[in-house]
C-alpha positions in Angstrom: -17.2 -22.4 0.9 -17.6 -24.5 -2.2 -20.2 -27.2 -2.3 -19.4 -30.9 -2.4 -17.6 -33.6 -0.4 -14.5 -31.5 0.3 -15.6 -27.9 0.8 -12.9 -25.2 0.3 -12.9 -21.5 0.8 -14.0 -19.6 -2.3 -10.7 -17.9 -3.3 -9.5 -17.2 -6.9 -6.1 -15.9 -7.9 -5.0 -14.1 -11.1 -2.6 -15.8 -13.6 -0.4 -18.5 -12.2 3.3 -17.6 -11.9 5.6 -19.5 -14.2 8.3 -21.6 -12.5 11.3 -19.7 -11.1 9.6 -16.3 -11.4 8.9 -14.0 -8.5 6.3 -11.3 -8.2 6.0 -8.0 -6.2 2.2 -8.4 -6.0 -0.7 -10.6 -7.0 -4.4 -10.3 -7.1 -6.9 -12.6 -5.4 -10.7 -12.7 -5.1 -12.3 -13.9 -1.9 -16.1 -14.6 -1.8 -17.6 -14.1 1.6 -20.9 -15.1 3.1 -21.6 -11.6 4.4 -20.5 -8.0 3.6 -17.3 -6.9 5.3 -15.4 -3.6 5.3 -12.4 -4.2 2.9 -9.9 -2.4 5.2 -11.1 -4.6 8.1 -10.6 -7.7 6.0 -7.1 -6.6 5.0 -6.1 -6.0 8.6 -7.5 -9.5 9.6 -5.7 -11.1 6.7 -2.4 -9.6 7.7 -2.6 -11.4 11.1 -2.6 -14.8 9.5 -0.2 -14.4 6.5 3.2 -16.1 6.6 6.3 -14.0 7.2 7.2 -11.9 4.1 3.7 -11.6 2.8 1.6 -8.5 3.0 -1.6 -6.9 1.8 -1.3 -3.9 -0.5 -5.0 -3.1 -0.5 -8.5 -4.5 -0.5 -11.8 -3.4 -2.2 -15.2 -4.6 -2.8 -16.2 -5.7 -6.3 -19.5 -6.8 -7.8 -20.3 -10.5 -7.9 -20.7 -10.1 -11.7 -17.3 -8.4 -12.2 -14.9 -9.8 -14.8 -12.6 -12.6 -13.6 -9.1 -11.7 -12.6 -7.6 -13.7 -15.5 -9.6 -11.7 -18.0 -8.2 -8.4 -16.6 -4.5 -9.3 -17.0 -3.2 -7.2 -19.9 0.5 -8.0 -19.6 3.6 -8.1 -17.4 6.8 -6.2 -16.9 10.0 -8.3 -16.3 13.4 -7.6 -14.8 16.1 -10.1 -15.5 19.0 -10.5 -13.1 22.0 -12.3 -14.7 24.7 -14.1 -12.7 27.9 -11.9 -12.3 26.1 -8.8 -13.5 25.2 -5.8 -11.4 
């Protein structure tokens, strides 16, 4: 948890999605107080996620690893237009 008057879990997400855009997958960092097996963490996370959400994978990274925002190199878009198939 963060320090301060209103502690929150230490979770960081990659780039924020622009309004009216959807994604097939997002990255997030979770800082834990003790080492856990990534596959166990993924299984436990699946039990509390809302309907329609899933976990594609989990892996341990070093505490000094680059931030998720710094790793984003681009995006691929698909546009769906009204009346087009």
